[in-house]
N, C-alpha and C positions, 0 to 999 in steps of 0.2 A: 856284455855277454860273456858267459863263463862256460867252460867245457871241462870234462873230467873223463878219464878212462879208468876202468878197473877190470883187467882181464879182457874179456870179449865184450863188455858192456861199456857203452858211450853215453854220457849225459850232457845235455846242452840246455842252459838256462838263458832265455832271451831277455826277460825283464825281471828286475828285482822288485819294483813298485813299492818302495818304502813310503811310509805316511809321515815321517818326521825327517828333516825339518819342513819339507814341502809336502803338504797334503795332496797336491795335484800332480806329483811326480809320476812320470810314465803313464799318465792317463791318456785316453784317446786312441786313435788308430796308429798302428805302426806297421811298417813293411820291413821284411828281412829277406836277405838272400844268404844262403849258406851252402857249403859243399863239403862233401867228404872225398878226399883224394888219396886212395891207397897208393903206396909206393914201395919199391924194394930198397932195402938199405937204409942208411941214416938219412936225416933231413939234408945234410950237406952233400951227400952223394946223389941225391935225387934232383928232380926238376920242380920240386914244390914251389920254390920262390917264383919261377917264370909262370907256372900255372896259376898261382895266387895273383900275380900281377895281371894276367890276362882276365881272370875272373873279376877282379876289382876295377879293371879299366876296360869295360867292354867297348867294342867298336861302335861308334855312332855315325849314322848317315845323315846328311843334310841335303835335302832336295835342292836342286839347282835349276834356276829358270834360264832357259835358252831362248833368246829373242830372235825371231825370224827376221832375215835380212842382214844379220851380222856376219862378218867373214868368219871362216873356220878357225883363223888364228886368234879370234876373240872369244871363242867358246870355252 
């Protein structure tokens, strides 16, 4: 994935799809997630790194089975 900016124009290329040396490169279905996060100041003055980490590491929930008859301390 490549991106570029020029003034107020942003460009984002998701796939390159070359045919050499692999004729099947980037073929098929793909899924992408991307975000634009405007911030004030420079990268190091902002919270971009924390926001990027949260975006790339989403909270995942796992269902939990609670068996009837077990004590509250075992749940």
